[in-house]
C-alpha positions in Angstrom: 174.0 164.4 -53.9 173.5 163.1 -50.3 175.6 165.0 -47.9 176.5 164.3 -44.2 177.5 167.3 -42.2 179.3 167.4 -38.9 181.5 169.6 -36.8 183.4 169.7 -33.6 184.3 166.0 -33.3 187.2 166.8 -31.0 188.9 163.4 -31.8 185.7 161.4 -31.4 183.4 159.7 -33.8 180.2 158.3 -32.4 179.5 154.8 -33.8 176.0 155.8 -34.9 177.5 158.4 -37.3 178.6 155.5 -39.6 175.0 154.3 -40.0 173.5 157.8 -40.3 176.0 158.7 -43.1 176.0 155.3 -44.7 174.1 156.4 -47.8 175.8 159.8 -48.1 177.9 160.6 -51.2 180.1 163.0 -49.3 180.8 164.2 -45.7 181.5 167.8 -44.9 183.3 168.5 -41.6 183.2 172.1 -40.4 186.3 172.0 -38.2 187.6 171.1 -34.8 188.4 167.6 -36.1 190.8 167.0 -33.2 193.1 164.3 -34.6 194.6 162.9 -37.7 192.9 159.6 -36.8 189.4 161.1 -37.1 190.4 162.7 -40.4 191.8 159.4 -41.7 188.7 157.4 -40.6 186.3 159.8 -42.3 188.4 159.9 -45.5 188.4 156.1 -45.8 184.7 156.0 -45.0 183.4 158.6 -47.6 184.8 161.4 -49.8 185.4 164.2 -47.4 185.5 168.0 -47.5 186.9 169.5 -44.3 188.3 172.7 -42.9 190.4 173.1 -39.7 189.0 174.6 -36.5 190.5 176.5 -33.6 191.5 173.4 -31.7 193.2 171.7 -34.6 197.0 171.4 -34.4 199.7 172.5 -36.8 199.8 169.1 -38.7 196.0 169.3 -39.4 196.3 172.9 -40.4 199.0 172.1 -42.8 196.8 169.8 -44.8 193.4 171.5 -44.4 192.2 174.9 -45.4 190.7 177.5 -43.1 187.6 177.6 -45.4 186.4 176.1 -48.7 184.2 177.6 -51.4 182.9 174.9 -53.8 179.9 173.9 -55.9 177.8 170.9 -55.1 175.3 170.2 -57.9 174.3 173.8 -58.7 174.7 175.1 -55.1 177.6 177.3 -54.1 178.9 176.3 -50.6 181.0 178.2 -48.1 182.4 175.8 -45.5 184.2 177.4 -42.5 184.6 176.7 -38.8 184.2 180.1 -37.1 181.7 182.5 -38.9 178.9 183.4 -36.5 175.3 183.2 -37.9 172.9 185.3 -39.8 172.8 188.8 -38.5 175.9 188.1 -36.4 178.7 187.0 -38.9 182.2 187.9 -38.0 184.1 190.4 -40.2 186.0 187.7 -42.2 183.0 185.5 -42.9 180.9 188.5 -43.8 183.5 189.6 -46.4 183.6 186.2 -48.0 179.8 186.0 -48.0 179.5 189.4 -49.6 182.1 188.6 -52.2 181.2 185.0 -53.0 177.4 185.1 -52.5 177.1 181.4 -51.5 173.8 179.6 -51.5 174.8 177.6 -48.4 177.0 178.5 -45.5 178.1 175.7 -43.2 179.8 176.5 -40.0 180.8 174.9 -36.7 182.4 176.2 -33.4 179.3 177.1 -31.3 178.3 173.5 -30.5 174.7 174.7 -31.2 172.6 173.1 -33.9 171.2 175.9 -36.1 169.5 175.9 -39.4 168.4 179.3 -40.5 167.7 181.1 -43.8 169.6 184.4 -44.1 167.3 186.8 -45.8 169.9 189.6 -46.0 172.4 187.4 -48.0 169.9 185.0 -49.4 171.4 181.7 -48.3 170.8 178.8 -46.0 172.9 178.7 -42.9 173.7 175.3 -41.3 175.6 174.7 -38.1 175.3 170.9 -37.3 176.1 171.4 -33.6 178.8 169.2 -32.1 179.5 165.6 -32.9 182.2 165.1 -30.2 182.2 164.4 -26.4 183.8 167.7 -25.3 181.9 171.0 -24.8 178.8 172.3 -23.2 176.3 170.6 -25.6 173.9 168.2 -24.1 173.6 166.0 -27.2 175.7 164.9 -30.2 174.1 166.2 -33.4 174.7 165.5 -37.1 172.9 166.5 -40.2 172.3 164.8 -43.5 170.5 166.3 -46.5 170.2 166.0 -50.2 171.2 168.7 -52.6 169.2 168.6 -55.9 170.4 171.2 -58.4 170.3 174.4 -56.2 168.0 173.1 -53.5 168.7 171.5 -50.1 166.0 168.9 -49.4 165.1 166.1 -47.0 167.2 167.4 -44.1 167.4 165.1 -41.1 169.1 165.5 -37.8 170.6 162.7 -35.7 170.4 163.7 -32.0 172.2 161.4 -29.6 172.0 162.1 -25.8 175.5 162.4 -24.3 174.7 160.5 -21.1 177.6 158.1 -20.5 179.6 159.2 -23.5 
């Protein structure tokens, strides 16, 4: 499975996202979508798994979950907007991680691109950074990767400077 991962679009989709995710089988959005229009565009473009984030309004929260636990290939995935990161997970995320034992944790919220292996809980942690125009981030970042059985492979980052956006 080829997966495109993004977060914190805040109602904006950069045009380069469509080329970068063109060959993906699914897109995973880790929250702060920002508008129903972004959700609709992504849903029409590719199969989408998404969670709501702290800036998402009541209509988006009514149709999206706070977190998802699912299996892709043979990899158990935990998708959530606010969780922290290895060694610094918040209480709610830590409880889910301890109970579910995912192989991959995908988060958003920080606007900081982070890919780390969590040795304590034995999973890969991915925060794709921010794909939108709003926030302190200096560039728009998105991740694509392949999941083969229980392994994440061929990870690539698209990094777009925010000048003029």
